[in-house]
C-alpha positions in Angstrom: 0.1 0.0 0.1 1.2 3.4 -0.9 -0.1 6.2 1.5 0.7 9.7 0.0 0.3 12.9 1.9 0.1 15.8 -0.5 0.0 19.6 0.2 -1.1 21.3 -3.1 -2.0 24.8 -4.4 -5.6 24.9 -5.3 -6.7 27.2 -7.9 -10.3 27.1 -6.7 -9.4 27.7 -3.0 -6.5 29.9 -3.8 -4.4 28.5 -1.1 -2.9 25.1 -0.2 -5.0 22.0 0.7 -4.1 18.8 2.4 -4.9 15.7 0.7 -4.2 12.0 1.7 -4.2 9.3 -1.1 -4.4 5.5 -0.6 -3.2 3.7 -3.6 -2.9 0.0 -4.0 0.7 -1.2 -4.6 2.9 -4.3 -4.3 2.3 -5.9 -0.9 4.9 -7.7 1.2 3.5 -11.1 0.8 3.7 -10.7 -3.1 7.1 -9.3 -2.8 8.1 -12.4 -1.1 6.4 -15.1 -2.6 5.4 -14.3 -6.2 8.0 -14.8 -9.0 7.1 -11.9 -11.0 6.1 -8.6 -9.2 6.3 -5.1 -10.8 4.6 -1.7 -10.6 2.0 -2.1 -13.3 -0.4 0.6 -13.6 -1.7 -0.3 -17.1 -5.2 -0.9 -15.6 -6.6 2.1 -13.9 -7.8 1.9 -10.3 -11.4 2.6 -9.3 -11.6 5.4 -6.8 -13.6 6.2 -3.5 -13.6 9.7 -2.6 -13.9 9.5 1.2 -15.3 12.6 3.1 -14.3 13.4 6.9 -16.8 14.7 9.6 -17.1 17.8 11.4 -13.8 18.7 13.3 -11.8 16.1 11.4 -9.5 16.5 8.5 -7.8 14.4 5.6 -6.0 12.1 7.9 -8.8 11.1 10.2 -10.2 8.2 8.2 -6.8 6.6 8.0 -6.1 7.2 11.8 -9.4 5.8 13.3 -10.5 3.2 10.7 -8.7 0.3 8.9 -9.6 1.9 5.5 -6.0 1.5 4.1 -6.2 -2.3 4.8 -9.8 -2.5 3.2 -8.7 -0.5 0.1 -5.4 -2.7 -0.4 -7.4 -5.9 0.0 -10.0 -4.8 -2.6 -7.5 -3.0 -4.9 -9.4 0.4 -4.9 -7.9 4.1 -4.5 -9.2 6.2 -1.7 -9.0 10.0 -1.7 -9.5 12.1 1.2 -9.0 16.0 1.6 -9.2 18.6 4.5 -12.4 20.3 4.0 -12.5 22.1 7.5 -16.0 22.5 8.9 -17.6 23.8 5.5 -19.8 20.9 4.8 -18.3 20.5 1.4 -20.4 23.6 0.2 -19.3 26.9 -1.5 -18.8 29.5 1.1 -18.3 33.3 0.5 -14.6 32.7 0.5 -14.0 29.0 0.2 -15.4 27.2 -2.7 -15.3 23.7 -1.3 -18.2 22.5 -3.4 -16.3 23.6 -6.7 -13.1 22.0 -5.3 -14.4 18.6 -4.9 -16.8 18.7 -7.9 -14.1 19.9 -10.4 -10.6 20.5 -9.4 -9.9 17.5 -6.9 -11.0 14.9 -9.4 -9.2 16.7 -12.3 -5.8 16.6 -10.2 -6.3 13.0 -8.9 -7.1 11.5 -12.5 -4.3 13.3 -14.1 -1.5 12.7 -11.5 -2.5 9.1 -10.4 -3.5 5.8 -12.3 -7.1 6.5 -11.4 -10.1 5.9 -13.6 -12.4 8.7 -14.9 -15.4 6.3 -15.6 -18.6 6.7 -13.8 -18.7 3.0 -13.2 -15.5 3.3 -11.2 -16.0 6.3 -9.2 -17.9 6.3 -5.7 -18.3 8.9 -2.9 -18.9 8.3 0.7 -18.4 10.0 4.2 -19.4 10.1 7.8 -21.6 12.7 9.6 -20.8 15.9 7.9 -19.1 14.1 5.2 -22.2 11.6 4.9 -24.1 14.8 4.0 -21.4 15.7 1.7 -21.4 12.4 -0.1 -25.2 12.7 -0.7 -25.0 16.3 -1.7 -22.3 15.7 -4.3 -23.6 12.4 -5.4 -27.1 13.7 -6.0 -25.9 16.9 -7.5 -23.9 14.9 -10.1 -25.7 11.6 -10.6 -23.8 11.4 -14.0 -20.5 11.1 -12.3 -20.9 8.7 -9.4 -22.0 5.1 -9.4 -22.6 4.9 -5.8 -23.0 7.1 -2.5 -22.2 5.9 1.0 -23.8 7.9 3.9 -22.7 6.9 7.3 -24.6 8.6 10.0 -25.2 11.6 7.7 -25.6 15.0 9.0 -29.0 15.8 7.2 -31.6 18.6 7.5 -29.1 21.2 9.0 -30.1 24.9 8.8 -28.5 26.8 5.8 -27.5 23.5 4.0 -28.8 22.2 0.7 -31.9 19.7 1.0 -31.2 16.4 -0.3 -34.8 15.7 -1.0 -34.8 18.7 -3.6 -31.8 17.1 -5.3 -33.6 13.8 -5.5 -36.8 15.8 -6.8 -34.6 17.4 -9.6 -33.2 13.9 -10.6 -36.6 12.7 -11.0 -37.8 15.5 -12.9 -35.1 15.3 -15.4 -35.6 11.5 -15.6 -32.0 10.6 -14.6 -30.6 7.6 -13.3 -29.8 7.7 -9.4 -26.5 6.5 -8.1 -27.0 3.6 -5.8 -27.2 4.7 -2.2 -26.1 3.0 1.1 -27.5 4.8 4.0 -26.8 3.5 7.5 -26.9 4.8 11.0 -26.6 3.5 14.8 -30.1 3.3 16.6 -28.6 5.5 19.5 -27.2 8.2 17.0 -28.5 11.7 17.8 -28.8 12.1 14.0 -31.1 9.0 13.6 -34.7 10.9 13.2 -33.3 13.1 10.3 -32.1 9.9 8.5 -35.2 8.3 9.1 -37.1 11.1 7.8 -34.8 11.0 4.4 -35.3 7.1 4.3 -39.2 7.7 4.5 -38.9 10.2 1.6 -37.2 7.8 -0.6 -39.5 5.0 0.1 -42.5 7.4 -0.7 -40.7 8.5 -4.0 -39.9 4.8 -4.7 -36.1 5.6 -5.0 -34.0 2.6 -4.5 -31.6 2.7 -1.8 -30.2 0.3 1.0 -31.1 1.4 4.4 -29.8 0.2 7.8 -30.3 0.9 11.5 -27.8 -0.8 13.4 -28.5 -1.6 17.1 -25.9 -0.7 19.7 -24.1 2.0 18.0 -24.0 5.9 18.6 -22.0 8.6 16.5 -18.8 6.8 16.8 -15.7 5.5 15.0 -16.5 1.7 15.8 -19.5 2.0 13.5 -17.9 4.1 10.6 -14.9 1.6 10.4 -17.5 -1.3 10.2 -19.6 0.5 7.7 -17.0 1.8 5.1 -15.6 -1.9 4.9 -19.3 -3.0 4.1 -19.6 -0.3 1.8 -16.6 -1.5 -0.2 -18.1 -4.9 -0.5 -21.6 -3.6 -1.3 -20.6 -1.4 -4.4 -21.0 -3.1 -7.8 -17.6 -3.0 -9.6 -16.7 -3.8 -13.2 -13.1 -2.6 -13.1 -10.0 -4.9 -13.8 -9.6 -5.4 -10.2 -13.0 -6.5 -9.3 -13.5 -9.8 -7.4 -9.7 -10.1 -6.9 -9.5 -9.4 -3.2 -6.0 -10.3 -1.9 -4.2 -11.0 1.2 -2.1 -8.2 2.7 
């Protein structure tokens, strides 16, 4: 596994931004026991844009979860960046929606062997990042194959309404990304998530919905669910169904 810590100048934000990229690479077992090992990037990797929660940064997912291990086993790249506490929205001075929507994927797919295909592109996040994943995935249904929302921070004052984004997709007769929405039964955001689930059911919008007993707003839950999400997504890339030992 290659974990790259990047500090780049963003033309959208007009300042530096911190990015963590987890990129599958040669493993120790492969280097020890396989006869022919090389850095072959002829087949581009699928990618998960993984969004952090309020008060977190680009390194929190790799610090509190095993997402590096899960990504290496499943041969998928994971991209995380520091969005501060801006909810992945455009602010008067910081255009975090524009950065995630345009500049970040532009940079990632130009610099690294990462696919640009919709079928290979996923977005997920926890809490604030769960909202961000739904917001961006539903705003750009033509770009993402699947959305993962873990304990999503929905129905917050001044933030875009995900129901309205769904209504727009229905009006324009576009295809929805597949949605994986999950939350603990003791999470303080439970009722807001249940309300969104009810809306999706009423509108007959396909989605996977889980309320998991025994969990609050916590990393034990998010670590478990990001692995489940990686196994839940439908993949058609070169590395699909080639889970390996690390």
